[in-house]
C-alpha positions in Angstrom: -10.0 -15.0 18.5 -11.6 -13.3 15.6 -14.3 -11.7 18.1 -11.5 -10.2 19.9 -10.1 -8.7 16.7 -13.7 -7.1 16.0 -13.8 -5.4 19.4 -10.3 -4.0 19.4 -11.3 -2.4 15.7 -14.5 -1.2 16.9 -12.6 0.5 19.7 -10.0 1.8 17.5 -12.5 3.4 15.2 -14.2 4.8 18.1 -10.8 6.6 19.3 -10.0 7.6 15.6 -13.3 9.3 15.3 -13.0 11.1 18.5 -9.3 12.0 17.7 -10.2 13.5 14.4 -12.9 15.7 16.0 -10.5 17.1 18.8 -7.0 16.6 17.7 -6.2 15.2 21.2 -7.6 12.7 23.2 -7.0 12.1 26.9 -6.6 8.9 28.5 -9.2 9.1 30.9 -11.6 10.6 28.4 -11.0 7.5 26.1 -11.5 5.3 29.0 -15.0 6.7 30.0 -15.9 6.5 26.3 -15.0 2.9 25.8 -16.1 1.8 29.1 -12.7 0.3 29.8 -9.9 0.9 32.5 -7.3 3.5 31.8 -4.7 0.5 31.6 -6.3 -1.0 28.8 -6.5 2.4 27.0 -2.8 2.7 27.2 -2.1 -0.8 25.8 -4.6 0.1 22.8 -2.5 3.7 22.5 0.5 1.9 22.6 -0.4 -0.5 19.8 -1.9 2.3 17.4 1.3 4.4 18.1 3.5 1.3 16.6 1.2 1.3 13.5 1.7 5.0 13.0 -2.0 5.9 13.5 -1.5 8.1 16.8 1.3 9.6 18.5 1.5 9.4 22.3 1.8 12.5 24.4 1.8 13.4 28.2 -2.0 12.3 29.6 -3.1 10.9 26.1 -2.7 10.9 22.3 -2.5 13.4 19.4 -3.1 12.8 15.5 0.5 12.4 14.1 2.3 15.4 12.6 2.1 14.0 8.7 5.0 15.7 6.4 3.4 14.5 3.4 5.6 16.6 1.1 8.8 15.0 2.6 8.6 11.9 0.4 11.5 11.3 -1.5 12.1 8.0 -3.5 15.7 7.5 -2.5 14.8 7.7 1.2 11.8 5.1 0.6 14.2 2.7 -1.0 16.1 2.4 2.3 13.4 1.1 4.3 12.7 -2.4 4.6 14.9 -3.0 1.7 15.5 -6.5 2.0 11.8 -7.5 2.4 11.2 -5.3 -0.6 13.8 -7.5 -2.6 12.0 -10.6 -1.6 8.4 -9.5 -2.5 9.6 -8.0 -5.8 11.2 -11.2 -6.8 8.2 -13.3 -5.9 5.9 -10.7 -7.6 8.0 -11.1 -10.9 7.1 -14.8 -10.8 3.7 -14.2 -11.5 4.3 -12.5 -14.8 3.5 -14.7 -17.9 4.9 -14.3 -21.3 2.9 -12.1 -23.6 0.9 -10.2 -20.8 0.2 -6.5 -20.6 0.8 -5.3 -17.2 0.9 -2.3 -15.1 3.6 -1.3 -12.5 3.3 1.7 -10.4 5.9 3.8 -8.8 6.7 2.2 -5.5 10.4 1.3 -4.6 9.1 -2.5 -4.0 7.8 -2.3 -7.5 11.2 -1.3 -8.7 12.7 -4.7 -7.3 10.0 -6.4 -9.2 11.1 -4.7 -12.5 14.7 -5.6 -11.7 13.7 -9.5 -11.3 11.7 -9.3 -14.5 14.8 -8.3 -16.3 16.6 -11.2 -15.1 13.9 -13.5 -16.0 13.8 -12.2 -19.6 17.7 -12.5 -19.5 17.3 -16.4 -18.7 14.5 -16.6 -21.3 12.0 -17.3 -19.0 9.9 -14.5 -19.9 9.1 -12.8 -23.4 6.7 -10.5 -25.3 5.4 -8.9 -22.4 4.0 -5.0 -22.7 4.4 -2.9 -19.5 2.9 0.5 -18.8 4.0 2.3 -16.2 4.2 6.2 -14.6 7.8 5.4 -13.3 10.7 6.7 -14.8 12.8 4.2 -12.8 10.9 1.4 -14.0 11.2 3.0 -17.7 15.2 3.1 -17.2 15.1 -0.6 -15.9 13.0 -2.2 -18.6 13.3 -0.3 -21.9 16.3 -2.3 -23.0 14.4 -5.8 -22.5 10.9 -5.2 -23.5 8.3 -3.1 -24.4 7.5 -0.2 -22.3 4.8 2.4 -22.5 5.4 5.4 -20.2 2.2 7.1 -18.9 3.0 10.8 -19.1 1.6 13.9 -17.3 3.0 15.9 -14.4 6.3 14.9 -13.5 7.1 14.7 -9.7 10.9 14.8 -9.2 11.0 13.3 -5.9 8.8 10.5 -6.5 10.5 10.2 -10.1 7.0 9.5 -11.7 4.0 11.1 -13.7 0.6 12.0 -12.5 -2.3 14.0 -13.1 -5.1 14.7 -15.7 -3.2 13.6 -18.8 -2.0 10.5 -17.1 -5.5 9.6 -16.1 -6.9 10.5 -19.4 -4.5 7.6 -21.1 -5.3 5.1 -18.2 -8.9 5.1 -19.1 -8.2 4.1 -22.8 -6.2 0.7 -21.9 -6.7 -2.5 -20.2 -4.3 -4.6 -18.5 -4.4 -8.2 -17.5 -2.6 -7.8 -14.4 -1.5 -4.5 -12.4 1.1 -4.5 -9.7 0.5 -1.7 -7.2 1.8 -0.6 -3.9 0.2 1.3 -1.0 1.1 3.7 1.8 -1.3 1.8 4.2 -3.7 -0.8 4.4 -6.2 -0.7 7.2 -9.3 -3.0 7.9 -11.1 -0.3 9.8 -14.6 0.4 8.6 -14.5 2.9 5.5 -10.8 2.3 4.9 -8.9 -0.1 2.7 -5.8 0.2 0.4 -4.6 3.8 1.1 -2.4 6.5 -0.7 -1.0 9.6 1.0 -2.0 11.9 -1.8 -4.8 12.5 -4.1 -2.9 12.3 -7.4 -1.6 8.7 -6.5 -4.8 7.4 -5.2 -6.8 8.5 -8.3 -4.4 6.8 -10.9 -4.3 3.7 -8.9 -7.8 3.7 -8.6 -8.2 3.8 -12.3 -5.3 1.1 -13.2 -7.2 -1.3 -10.2 -10.3 -1.0 -12.3 -8.8 -1.4 -15.8 -6.7 -4.5 -14.8 -7.9 -8.3 -14.9 -6.1 -8.9 -11.9 -4.8 -6.8 -8.9 -1.8 -7.8 -7.0 -0.8 -5.6 -3.9 3.1 -5.5 -3.1 3.4 -4.4 0.7 5.8 -4.9 3.4 4.5 -6.0 6.8 5.0 -2.3 8.0 2.1 -0.8 5.7 -0.7 -2.9 7.8 -3.0 -1.7 10.4 -2.0 1.8 9.3 -3.9 4.8 8.0 -3.1 7.2 5.3 -4.7 10.3 3.6 -7.1 8.8 1.2 -8.6 5.2 0.2 -8.1 4.1 -3.5 -9.4 0.6 -3.2 -11.2 -1.9 -1.2 -9.5 -4.9 0.1 -11.9 -7.3 -1.4 -10.6 -5.8 -5.0 -7.3 -7.4 -4.6 -6.5 -10.9 -6.2 -3.1 -11.2 -4.4 -1.3 -9.5 -1.4 2.4 -10.1 -1.7 3.9 -9.2 1.8 6.9 -10.4 4.0 7.0 -13.1 6.9 6.7 -10.7 9.7 3.0 -10.3 9.0 0.9 -12.0 11.9 -1.3 -14.8 11.3 -4.2 -13.0 12.8 -3.8 -10.1 10.3 -3.6 -12.8 7.4 -6.7 -14.4 8.5 -8.7 -11.2 8.7 -7.3 -10.1 5.0 -8.3 -13.3 3.6 -11.7 -12.9 5.1 -12.1 -9.9 2.8 -11.1 -11.9 -0.4 -7.6 -11.8 -1.6 -5.0 -14.3 -1.1 -2.0 -13.4 1.2 1.5 -14.7 0.2 4.2 -14.1 2.7 8.1 -14.3 1.4 
């Protein structure tokens, strides 16, 4: 089974390379390039489209139109909301009293912040220090624990801060654990944990390097997708917390790269 997965990954890599060069790729041309039938290519295109990597058009595929500027925090909250709730609850249980942690601006991380409050109210958790660039996380946690807001350029649609000042501050502190999200997670060569914008990628890159343990919170729709820029290798992650829809072969492939995968 693992050999088959490697073959598929190699085919996808070849397709994506050709597509980035040509913007569009015909089914016939892909079949000749891969040395397989057009039926096999169509099945491959279908799987890649399901993961958001390509968009099928008449006679072939093209790169999907990415409207990166249309990200809005409230819209993201509606996606996979039940899965995000379970992932956030699980992640909150991995924080111990007295720890210094970083929480990024993701909607799943916001669910984690809500469950941290519940643990503090039940006297299960105390003395934590939270660093975050998220205005939402600050609002949720400020009355219950020490919160250090990372300042910088404010992004209204994301409800967070980023940029040079944020990066400078993060370079001066260390965390026992960081809890980060991702726009995409790809096992293709050269890929890894990915973000859709440079500011987020740079900030998360610094945080992951400054933390003793890196926890990645991502629902199953984020896997086997590609985004704009990589911010970390999969091997840098300590634990991945995701939902039960992630298939077994993907779990095995991820764990072969280092991190423990927890499905909730």
